[in-house]
N, C-alpha and C positions, 0 to 999 in steps of 0.2 A: 648730587651731580655726579655721574659717572666719568672716567677718563677720557673717554672720546670727545664729550663736549667740552670738557677742559682743554685737551690737546687742541680741539677746532678753535676755542676761542684765543688761544695762545697764538695760534697760527694766524689768524685773522689777524691780530694786533701786530704781529711781526710784518705782514704783508702791508699794513696799513703805514708803519714806521718805513718801509722801505720804499714804498711807491709815493708817498705825498711830497717829499722833497724833490725827487725828480718830475712830479707833475708840476710842481710850482715853477721849476726853470723852463719846462717846456712851454708853459703857458706865457712866460715871460718873453718867450724867443718866437714866438709864433705869429702869423701874419694875421690882420684883421680880416674877418670873414665878410663877404659882401652879401648883397641880397640873393644873386644868383646861386651863391654856395649853398645859402639856406634852403633855397627852392630845390636844389638837388637832392636834399635830405627830406624835405617835406612832403614833396610828390611821391616816391615811393612808400612812405609811411601811410599816407592817406590812401593810396591805391589797396594796400595790404588791409587796412582797417575797413575800406569798403568791401573787399573781396569776403572778409570774416562775417562782415552784416549779411552779404548775400548768402553765405553758407548757412547760418543760423536761421535765416529766414524761410531757407527751404526745408529744414527740418521739421 
């Protein structure tokens, strides 16, 4: 293993250690999502997926 891979692994571990406690507290303080909130995420993702399928069919 070279030093770049070791440094990257250490950096990822440090980021995880710093992010997860804050993420846990943010999840506790957040509001519950409603169906309307989820649909505002699902519809754009579905449109992008359909667009990608259309582009691949055209090639």
